FINUVEX-741115 format. One line per 5 residues: their letters; for each residue x, y, z of C-alpha. Coordinates in pm, 1 decimal. Layout:
N
A> X:Y:Z  ...
//
This chain:
515
XXXXX> -3588.6:182.6:740.6  -3602.0:264.0:372.9  -3951.6:135.9:312.5  -3929.6:131.9:-67.9  -3625.6:-95.9:-73.8
XXXXX> -3767.8:-334.7:182.5  -4110.3:-346.7:16.3  -3951.4:-411.4:-320.9  -3763.2:-709.7:-183.3  -4064.4:-840.5:5.6
XXXXX> -4273.6:-823.2:-309.7  -3997.0:-992.7:-504.2  -4018.9:-1291.8:-273.9  -4396.6:-1277.7:-246.4  -4363.5:-1227.5:126.1
XXXXX> -4650.1:-1133.0:350.2  -4481.7:-1132.0:687.8  -4304.1:-820.3:818.1  -3933.6:-829.1:901.9  -3870.7:-918.0:1266.3
XXXXX> -3577.6:-769.2:1463.9  -3302.6:-1018.4:1558.0  -2977.8:-1013.3:1750.5  -2713.6:-1262.3:1634.4  -2419.4:-1353.8:1863.9
XXXXX> -2070.7:-1356.5:1711.2  -1825.8:-1558.2:1922.7  -1452.0:-1493.3:1904.1  -1158.9:-1598.6:2120.9  -1185.1:-1270.9:2314.1
XXXXX> -1560.7:-1273.7:2378.0  -1903.5:-1239.3:2220.7  -2037.0:-947.7:2017.0  -2410.2:-916.7:1948.7  -2485.1:-818.4:1589.6
XXXXX> -2810.1:-636.9:1514.4  -3028.2:-761.8:1231.6  -3372.4:-888.4:1138.0  -3545.6:-1193.1:996.8  -3721.1:-1161.5:663.4
XXXXX> -3916.2:-1476.1:573.5  -3668.5:-1761.8:621.8  -3354.9:-1549.4:602.9  -3169.6:-1378.4:887.8  -2997.5:-1055.1:787.0
XXXXX> -2709.3:-904.5:986.6  -2545.3:-561.5:983.2  -2239.7:-569.1:755.8  -2068.6:-286.6:944.4  -2115.9:-451.7:1284.6
XXXXX> -1980.7:-786.5:1163.5  -1679.5:-607.1:1013.2  -1615.9:-418.2:1337.6  -1638.9:-738.3:1544.0  -1375.2:-901.1:1319.3
XXXXX> -1143.1:-598.9:1331.1  -1202.2:-507.7:965.8  -1228.4:-154.8:823.2  -1522.7:-7.7:632.1  -1574.4:276.4:386.3
XXXXX> -1902.7:410.4:244.2  -1921.0:539.0:-113.6  -2175.3:809.4:-41.9  -2268.1:871.2:-404.4  -2395.4:513.1:-443.3
XXXXX> -2441.7:398.2:-79.4  -2209.4:106.9:-151.9  -2011.0:-27.0:143.1  -1652.6:-152.1:120.6  -1510.7:-380.8:389.0
XXXXX> -1134.4:-423.5:370.2  -828.0:-564.1:543.3  -464.8:-623.7:455.8  -577.0:-936.0:268.9  -842.9:-791.3:39.5
XXXXX> -1180.2:-617.3:9.7  -1553.7:-682.7:-21.8  -1788.2:-432.8:-187.9  -2160.7:-457.6:-107.1  -2433.6:-280.0:-306.9
XXXXX> -2785.8:-207.9:-175.7  -3062.0:-425.0:-329.6  -2801.4:-627.2:-517.0  -2691.5:-986.9:-476.8  -2348.0:-936.0:-632.9
XXXXX> -2050.0:-879.1:-402.2  -1723.0:-757.4:-556.8  -1431.4:-948.0:-402.7  -1071.9:-828.7:-441.5  -793.4:-1061.8:-329.7
XXXXX> -420.2:-1037.9:-407.7  -478.3:-788.7:-687.8  -755.8:-987.5:-859.8  -1116.6:-870.1:-861.9  -1416.7:-1100.8:-907.9
XXXXX> -1791.8:-1088.0:-845.1  -1965.4:-1340.6:-619.0  -2343.0:-1372.6:-653.2  -2572.9:-1444.2:-360.9  -2920.4:-1580.4:-444.3
XXXXX> -3081.0:-1300.8:-241.3  -2971.9:-936.8:-225.9  -2821.8:-705.3:30.9  -3086.8:-492.1:202.8  -3068.9:-137.0:333.3
XXXXX> -3249.1:-26.5:649.9  -3197.1:252.1:904.5  -2902.1:382.2:705.1  -2719.2:47.9:728.2  -2660.0:-239.6:487.3
XXXXX> -2756.4:-593.5:585.6  -2637.2:-921.2:434.3  -2796.9:-1268.8:462.0  -2621.7:-1439.8:752.1  -2599.9:-1778.7:578.9
XXXXX> -2381.0:-1632.9:301.7  -2179.0:-1383.1:504.2  -1947.0:-1635.2:671.6  -1784.0:-1745.0:347.6  -1751.6:-1384.6:227.4
XXXXX> -1593.6:-1242.9:542.2  -1360.7:-1543.4:574.4  -1199.8:-1438.0:246.0  -1051.0:-1120.5:395.0  -1040.6:-1195.9:770.0
XXXXX> -745.2:-1365.6:936.4  -950.2:-1673.7:1014.3  -1279.2:-1850.5:939.7  -1626.2:-1711.5:1014.3  -1894.7:-1981.8:1029.0
XXXXX> -2270.4:-1943.6:1077.8  -2488.2:-2201.8:1256.2  -2837.8:-2167.2:1109.3  -3004.2:-2375.8:1381.6  -2855.9:-2171.0:1666.1
XXXXX> -2849.3:-1849.6:1459.8  -2499.5:-1754.9:1576.2  -2153.1:-1691.2:1433.9  -1822.6:-1840.2:1543.8  -1490.7:-1694.4:1434.7
XXXXX> -1184.7:-1921.9:1440.2  -855.9:-1733.5:1394.0  -586.6:-1881.0:1174.2  -310.8:-2071.4:1346.3  22.8:-1896.6:1344.3
XXXXX> 189.5:-1962.1:1010.8  561.4:-2033.7:1032.0  778.1:-1907.2:743.6  912.3:-2201.2:545.6  1263.8:-2266.1:429.3
XXXXX> 1247.6:-2246.9:49.5  1594.8:-2369.3:-42.8  1967.1:-2381.8:27.3  2235.2:-2248.3:-204.9  2610.7:-2281.5:-169.0
XXXXX> 2879.8:-2068.3:-330.1  3247.3:-2161.7:-273.7  3476.7:-1860.9:-232.4  3849.6:-1803.2:-220.3  3950.6:-1947.0:118.1
XXXXX> 3587.9:-1977.3:227.1  3225.9:-2032.5:132.0  2880.8:-1876.8:154.8  2567.9:-2077.0:243.7  2238.0:-1899.7:171.7
XXXXX> 1914.1:-2023.0:333.7  1609.8:-1892.3:142.7  1289.9:-1835.7:343.2  934.1:-1715.9:282.4  1003.5:-1435.5:530.5
XXXXX> 1290.7:-1351.4:759.5  1305.9:-1519.6:1102.6  1295.9:-1308.4:1415.7  1598.7:-1487.5:1559.5  1887.1:-1690.2:1419.7
XXXXX> 2207.1:-1837.7:1563.5  2493.0:-2036.1:1415.1  2787.4:-2221.3:1563.9  3092.7:-2409.1:1434.8  3217.4:-2715.8:1621.2
XXXXX> 3534.3:-2914.3:1568.7  3527.6:-3275.3:1681.5  3902.5:-3301.0:1724.6  3874.7:-3669.3:1640.3  4040.2:-3826.8:1339.9
XXXXX> 3794.3:-3877.8:1055.8  3501.5:-3700.2:1228.3  3372.1:-3399.4:1034.3  3337.8:-3049.7:1166.8  2974.8:-2935.4:1198.0
XXXXX> 2791.1:-2611.5:1129.9  2469.6:-2569.8:1329.7  2206.9:-2308.1:1239.0  1887.3:-2241.5:1437.0  1605.7:-2031.9:1283.0
XXXXX> 1297.3:-1910.3:1472.4  1017.0:-1897.0:1378.8  1062.0:-2133.6:1088.0  925.8:-2447.2:926.0  1096.9:-2700.5:699.9
XXXXX> 1025.5:-2993.5:474.1  1251.6:-3222.6:677.8  1262.5:-3521.9:435.1  1342.6:-3290.7:142.7  1627.7:-3120.1:329.0
XXXXX> 1767.5:-3447.3:463.2  1783.6:-3585.2:109.9  1971.3:-3288.8:-39.5  2284.9:-3400.2:-227.5  2625.3:-3308.6:-91.6
XXXXX> 2825.2:-3014.3:-222.0  3189.5:-2914.4:-224.9  3130.6:-2746.7:113.5  2924.3:-3005.5:305.9  2847.5:-3374.2:261.3
XXXXX> 2494.3:-3373.7:405.0  2227.8:-3170.6:585.3  2024.5:-3287.4:883.7  1702.8:-3092.7:959.5  1514.5:-3104.5:1288.8
XXXXX> 1169.4:-2941.7:1316.0  1082.2:-2807.0:1660.7  741.3:-2653.1:1746.2  842.0:-2305.8:1627.0  1200.0:-2341.8:1508.1
XXXXX> 1423.0:-2540.0:1274.1  1776.8:-2659.2:1339.1  1997.5:-2733.3:1039.8  2319.0:-2936.1:1087.7  2575.1:-2931.4:805.5
XXXXX> 2848.2:-3198.7:793.7  3138.7:-2992.9:660.9  3403.4:-3131.6:425.2  3676.0:-2896.2:545.2  3775.0:-2687.1:840.8
XXXXX> 3663.8:-2325.4:868.2  3827.9:-2085.3:1109.4  3525.1:-1859.9:1170.0  3180.1:-1764.0:1050.3  2957.2:-1459.2:1013.8
XXXXX> 2575.5:-1470.9:996.2  2351.6:-1197.4:858.1  2021.4:-1154.4:674.8  1935.5:-1012.1:333.6  1589.8:-852.5:346.0
XXXXX> 1575.9:-809.2:-32.8  1579.6:-1187.7:-86.6  1446.8:-1306.8:253.5  1766.3:-1504.3:306.5  1981.6:-1598.4:605.0
XXXXX> 2344.2:-1598.2:491.0  2636.8:-1775.0:661.4  2983.5:-1667.6:551.8  3246.5:-1930.0:637.5  3613.5:-1829.6:650.3
XXXXX> 3894.2:-2078.9:594.9  4144.8:-1846.1:763.1  4111.8:-1531.7:969.4  4237.9:-1295.8:697.0  3965.3:-1414.1:456.9
XXXXX> 3698.0:-1239.1:664.0  3831.3:-906.9:541.3  3807.5:-1019.5:178.6  3448.9:-1141.7:210.4  3343.2:-835.4:409.3
XXXXX> 3473.0:-621.2:124.1  3271.5:-827.8:-124.8  2954.6:-787.4:82.6  3019.3:-413.7:120.2  3051.9:-380.0:-256.6
XXXXX> 2717.6:-554.8:-306.8  2552.9:-320.7:-55.9  2705.3:-16.6:-227.5  2562.4:-133.1:-559.8  2221.3:-184.8:-399.9
XXXXX> 2230.0:164.1:-246.0  2271.6:314.8:-592.8  1936.2:164.3:-692.7  1763.4:332.6:-398.3  1943.6:664.1:-411.4
XXXXX> 1707.1:957.3:-458.0  1856.3:1074.3:-786.5  1550.4:1143.8:-1007.2  1256.1:1369.4:-915.0  952.8:1399.8:-1143.1
XXXXX> 747.0:1720.9:-1141.2  395.6:1705.4:-1285.3  225.6:2042.2:-1350.1  -142.8:1950.9:-1366.4  -371.8:1987.5:-1668.3
XXXXX> -243.6:2179.1:-1975.3  -334.4:2244.2:-2337.6  -703.7:2183.5:-2404.4  -753.7:2102.6:-2034.2  -746.8:2431.5:-1838.8
XXXXX> -826.6:2269.6:-1504.7  -1030.9:2492.2:-1279.9  -1086.5:2856.1:-1379.3  -1084.2:3082.8:-1076.4  -1137.7:3446.8:-995.5
XXXXX> -1022.3:3700.7:-1253.6  -1012.6:3426.3:-1519.7  -696.1:3268.0:-1376.4  -655.6:2913.5:-1511.5  -514.6:2630.1:-1303.8
XXXXX> -297.6:2493.6:-1586.3  -97.8:2818.7:-1609.0  -38.7:2848.7:-1235.1  65.4:2482.3:-1207.3  313.7:2516.1:-1493.7
XXXXX> 465.9:2837.4:-1357.4  515.8:2678.8:-1012.9  660.7:2366.9:-1175.8  915.7:2564.5:-1374.8  1014.1:2766.6:-1067.3
XXXXX> 1044.5:2446.5:-866.0  1268.8:2286.9:-1130.8  1498.2:2591.0:-1115.7  1510.2:2583.0:-733.3  1581.4:2208.4:-724.3
XXXXX> 1865.2:2243.2:-976.2  2026.6:2490.2:-734.9  1953.7:2299.6:-412.8  2020.5:1946.9:-547.0  2258.7:1986.1:-843.1
XXXXX> 2331.5:1610.9:-863.8  1962.6:1513.9:-887.2  1796.0:1480.0:-1228.0  1470.0:1676.8:-1254.9  1211.6:1547.9:-1504.0
XXXXX> 889.8:1731.3:-1594.6  583.6:1564.5:-1743.8  528.0:1892.1:-1929.9  727.9:2213.6:-1949.8  491.9:2399.2:-2181.8
XXXXX> 118.4:2445.1:-2235.8  42.7:2100.2:-2380.0  -210.4:1832.8:-2286.6  -68.2:1513.1:-2131.1  -313.6:1229.8:-2045.7
XXXXX> -320.0:1132.3:-1679.3  -204.1:774.8:-1739.8  84.7:901.4:-1955.5  220.5:1112.1:-1668.8  281.3:800.7:-1460.8
XXXXX> 448.1:631.9:-1757.2  682.9:928.8:-1801.3  778.9:909.1:-1434.1  844.5:533.6:-1442.3  1042.6:541.9:-1766.9
XXXXX> 1265.5:815.9:-1622.5  1343.3:600.0:-1318.9  1177.3:853.0:-1089.1  1220.9:824.1:-712.2  966.7:1098.7:-627.0
XXXXX> 654.0:1220.6:-807.5  499.6:1559.8:-722.7  180.2:1661.7:-904.4  104.3:2036.1:-880.9  -253.0:2171.0:-886.3
XXXXX> -483.4:2448.7:-763.6  -806.0:2397.1:-574.9  -1146.7:2558.1:-618.7  -1488.6:2554.9:-459.9  -1803.3:2503.1:-673.5
XXXXX> -1910.5:2863.1:-618.0  -1695.2:3174.6:-636.1  -1598.8:3400.4:-481.7  -1556.4:3170.1:-181.0  -1372.0:3228.4:148.6
XXXXX> -1220.0:2877.8:157.4  -839.5:2900.8:136.9  -516.9:2719.2:217.6  -284.0:2449.4:89.4  -363.6:2076.2:97.9
XXXXX> -139.9:1782.4:8.3  -265.1:1434.9:-74.7  -125.4:1086.4:-117.9  -296.9:791.3:-282.7  -563.1:610.1:-85.2
XXXXX> -943.0:618.9:-103.3  -1064.9:952.2:28.4  -1145.5:959.9:398.6  -1362.3:1271.3:387.7  -1628.4:1409.9:159.1
XXXXX> -1401.5:1706.0:82.0  -1113.0:1475.3:-21.1  -1347.3:1282.2:-248.1  -1475.8:1608.1:-403.2  -1122.7:1730.9:-474.5
XXXXX> -1022.5:1396.2:-628.3  -1331.0:1397.7:-850.2  -1248.8:1753.7:-960.9  -892.0:1662.1:-1064.9  -991.6:1324.6:-1212.3
XXXXX> -1238.8:1501.2:-1441.4  -941.6:1582.1:-1665.0  -984.5:1240.8:-1831.8  -1279.2:1379.3:-2029.2  -1023.1:1550.5:-2254.9
XXXXX> -862.9:1216.9:-2347.7  -959.4:996.6:-2641.6  -1117.2:660.5:-2549.5  -1093.1:747.6:-2181.8  -1372.8:502.2:-2096.2
XXXXX> -1148.8:214.1:-2205.4  -824.3:356.6:-2065.3  -967.1:415.2:-1717.9  -1203.0:118.2:-1707.2  -1024.1:-20.6:-1399.0
XXXXX> -1004.9:323.4:-1231.6  -1372.0:355.1:-1137.1  -1484.5:428.1:-782.9  -1532.2:60.8:-695.7  -1183.3:-38.8:-797.6
XXXXX> -1027.5:262.4:-628.3  -1169.7:134.4:-301.9  -1077.5:-226.0:-377.6  -728.3:-190.6:-517.2  -555.2:130.6:-408.5
XXXXX> -540.9:49.2:-36.5  -226.3:-151.6:-109.0  -127.2:50.1:-417.1  242.4:28.3:-342.2  506.4:-11.9:-77.0
XXXXX> 560.8:364.5:-81.5  263.6:481.3:125.8  462.3:580.2:435.5  716.6:767.5:220.7  438.7:945.1:30.2
XXXXX> 270.7:1043.5:355.8  595.3:1180.9:499.3  667.3:1382.0:183.2  310.8:1517.7:194.0  359.2:1627.0:557.2
XXXXX> 681.6:1811.3:475.0  530.5:1985.8:171.3  222.7:2088.0:366.5  431.6:2234.5:650.4  689.0:2413.5:434.8
XXXXX> 455.2:2561.4:173.3  220.4:2699.4:439.7  520.7:2845.4:626.2  699.5:3005.4:329.9  391.6:3117.7:136.0
XXXXX> 195.5:3220.2:448.7  -98.5:3005.6:342.5  -326.2:2818.3:580.5  -222.4:2456.4:646.3  -531.7:2246.0:569.9
XXXXX> -349.0:1923.8:645.1  -253.0:1604.9:464.5  -529.8:1403.2:304.1  -591.5:1071.9:134.9  -778.6:1049.4:-194.1
XXXXX> -798.4:847.3:-514.4  -624.3:1062.7:-773.1  -586.6:888.8:-1108.6  -259.0:1067.9:-1185.0  -92.5:908.6:-879.7
XXXXX> -199.7:552.3:-956.1  51.6:485.4:-1233.7  360.7:626.1:-1059.3  559.5:340.6:-902.2  734.5:559.5:-645.0
XXXXX> 643.8:784.8:-351.0  387.8:1024.5:-500.3  187.0:1323.4:-376.7  -53.4:1578.9:-520.2  -31.2:1939.3:-395.5
XXXXX> -334.6:2165.7:-407.9  -141.1:2490.8:-375.9  -442.8:2708.1:-290.3  -797.3:2806.2:-388.7  -847.1:3000.8:-708.7
XXXXX> -1207.5:3055.7:-600.8  -1077.0:3276.8:-317.7  -1007.5:3632.5:-445.8  -700.1:3693.5:-228.3  -549.5:3351.8:-293.6
XXXXX> -622.6:3374.0:-666.8  -426.8:3702.2:-685.3  -144.2:3543.5:-487.5  -120.6:3227.4:-699.6  -155.4:3425.9:-1020.5
XXXXX> 139.8:3647.3:-927.5  507.3:3580.3:-997.9  587.5:3633.1:-629.4  323.0:3386.4:-513.9  439.3:3120.2:-759.4
XXXXX> 802.1:3167.6:-646.5  706.9:3130.0:-279.4  501.8:2813.6:-332.0  783.6:2660.7:-538.5  1036.1:2747.9:-269.1
XXXXX> 820.6:2583.5:-2.6  793.9:2260.6:-204.1  1168.9:2270.9:-275.6  1251.1:2308.3:96.0  1027.8:2008.8:171.1
XXXXX> 1194.6:1790.2:-93.6  1543.2:1879.9:33.8  1443.6:1783.6:389.7  1277.1:1464.9:267.9  1589.0:1363.5:72.8
XXXXX> 1809.4:1415.2:378.5  1576.1:1209.9:601.0  1533.2:935.9:341.4  1901.1:886.4:266.8  1998.9:901.5:634.9
XXXXX> 1740.1:636.3:717.6  1849.6:418.6:425.1  2218.1:443.2:522.1  2146.5:352.8:884.9  1932.3:53.9:787.5
//
């Protein structure tokens, strides 16, 4: 136990009694977990990490400050030793919640008052955590399965047919449609559509006005599915049902005659072709790190990182022009000039970039140093102390920018933990690109493969596309410094990155075409 912290809190509350060990049960649907803790005066404290683990949440310790982040897909909580404020991040918004008594630190762990922890953890857990003070125990109630709701129905008459679009909060796992003809004079044909899972505002759907395609809609809510019945105003020969993942819609194409299906299929194909153009990998942004008044790291023999990064970037641009002549290559800098970190992301976005590769060199605090090899990172809070050190080294470039305190106010360590976990939808693409670069550079340049890492690099935050940062080697290593400082070494590293990008493009476009 850290005696100073505990004594300070005990004195603060004029306490005379020593903290007593406690074990607090936490009941879930799958069993009971016993959380370690202690009682201090009238308050029971429980281990934050153990509660998080019992609820299936992840944790991360900021070693420089001993702060503890607890996070899930829904948001994050950041706890600070001897502090009653908890930073809560939900859906991109960050706020501070104040507890009347602080978090305590003991035996290398952080402890939170049990009576306030239920409300906090419920914010990011998929359910509700409640604490019974009399029984001194937790109960976790998971959320009931949420069914995606139907958000609206749109109709678009077509030549010899029609399209009915059912908007939903998320796509159903199953859907089925059928056309029936009554064969009786005056009785309308019906279109039936079943969606599962799904939920509907039945009165609202039943009261929808008729259209040129149908006279009314009848909705039936089943436990996990919805059936929609459309009273059609005309006969349709056939139908085709498909989903549009970009709009979360179920679409029913109705054909008045058999030959119309070909016309509508062509229209749908044209829309898909137009959409493919938006996703085609046609712009690659290269970002040679540092530059101008920012030399980056200075390694053995006075070799500066900014010069190596630029030389590799220029070589890589040349190689990509040859390998991918139809792809536009944009560079954040092509000469020895200083570009602020935030500006690099802006350049990439304004160019319509589909890939962002930031090029750097690594270094150890002391030199010469035997550490060597290539490392490639994508954006997420660093998992290891080494990843955090490297990120801090590259992020230090902001000191060369004017008013950097204001510009990077939201980029501090706390917010990196709280907000970059869900930075973008491109994480899996960034990770795959990082893997290919790591493998190909180490193979072509004969450098050691130090693996793919995750870290909070400022330069990657602003790029709204798959983005990686390549540490091409260690300038603090004499052999690697000579290699990276040579024309041959720069050519080889560039060729390795180029090979990786070419393979990535082939994989990406094949996957996109198939899906």
